[in-house]
C-alpha positions in Angstrom: 4.0 2.8 18.4 4.8 2.6 15.0 6.9 3.7 12.6 6.1 3.3 9.0 9.1 4.4 6.4 8.5 4.1 2.7 9.8 6.2 -0.2 13.1 3.8 -0.7 13.9 1.9 -3.8 16.8 2.5 -6.2 17.6 5.4 -8.3 20.7 6.4 -10.2 23.5 8.4 -9.2 22.3 12.3 -9.1 18.6 11.6 -8.8 16.4 11.9 -5.6 14.4 10.0 -3.6 11.3 11.6 -1.4 11.4 8.9 2.0 8.6 9.5 4.7 7.4 7.7 8.0 4.0 7.7 9.8 4.1 7.6 13.4 1.1 6.3 15.7 0.7 5.5 19.6 2.6 8.5 20.7 2.7 13.0 20.8 4.9 12.6 18.0 5.0 17.0 18.3 6.7 16.0 21.6 9.4 14.1 20.0 12.7 14.6 18.1 12.4 12.8 15.6 15.2 11.5 12.9 16.5 10.2 10.3 19.3 7.1 10.8 21.4 4.7 7.7 23.3 1.6 8.2 26.1 1.1 5.4 26.8 -2.6 4.6 29.2 -4.2 7.1 28.6 -0.6 9.1 27.5 1.0 12.1 24.1 3.0 11.6 24.5 6.2 11.9 22.9 9.7 11.9 22.0 11.5 8.7 19.2 14.3 9.4 17.3 15.2 12.6 14.0 17.9 13.5 13.7 19.1 16.9 9.7 19.0 17.5 8.8 22.9 16.6 11.1 22.1 13.3 12.5 25.2 13.5 16.3 23.6 14.2 17.9 21.2 12.0 21.3 19.2 11.8 22.4 17.2 9.3 25.6 15.2 8.9 28.5 16.3 7.5 28.0 13.8 4.1 25.0 15.1 3.0 24.7 18.6 4.1 23.4 20.6 1.0 22.0 17.2 -0.2 19.0 16.4 1.7 16.6 17.8 3.8 14.8 17.2 6.5 11.3 17.9 7.3 7.9 17.4 9.7 4.6 18.1 9.3 3.4 18.2 13.2 -0.7 17.6 11.7 0.0 14.3 9.6 2.4 12.7 12.2 5.1 12.6 9.5 8.5 13.2 9.3 10.3 13.0 5.4 13.9 13.1 3.9 14.0 15.0 0.8 17.4 13.7 -0.4 19.1 14.9 -4.2 22.3 14.2 -5.5 22.4 11.1 -4.2 25.5 8.8 -4.5 26.5 5.7 -4.6 27.7 5.8 -1.3 23.8 7.7 -0.2 22.9 3.2 -0.6 21.9 2.3 2.8 19.3 1.7 4.9 17.7 4.3 6.0 15.1 4.1 9.6 13.1 6.2 11.2 13.8 7.5 14.9 11.8 9.3 17.7 13.7 10.4 20.9 12.4 12.0 23.9 14.1 12.1 26.8 13.5 9.8 29.6 10.4 8.9 27.5 10.7 6.7 24.8 12.7 6.1 22.2 11.5 4.1 19.1 12.8 3.1 15.4 11.3 1.9 12.3 11.6 -1.1 10.3 14.2 0.6 7.4 13.7 1.0 4.3 16.3 1.0 1.8 17.8 3.1 -0.9 20.1 1.6 -3.6 22.2 4.4 -5.8 23.4 2.4 -8.8 23.7 3.3 -12.2 
């Protein structure tokens, strides 16, 4: 099983980034896919979640209206479009794949830094 995040980097406040997570080694379309983040000194927190068919999404209140999660089951990839970025969005962002009683997998993380 592999989850490989990409797309992180440094951006100024108000800017945008698009994170990608390429999955392999499991039946991607059957899993709930999520993005979590961990800010310095804080616990890991859920940012956004998308259910297997892509029809249902959930967002943390802090990112609603700014971030959009999507998935392409044909490409085994989940995305996180992040707009209007704020300094408080600075964190390591992790991709997660979860299916009840079957598996819970994590990527290695990608750093996002929002600073002027």
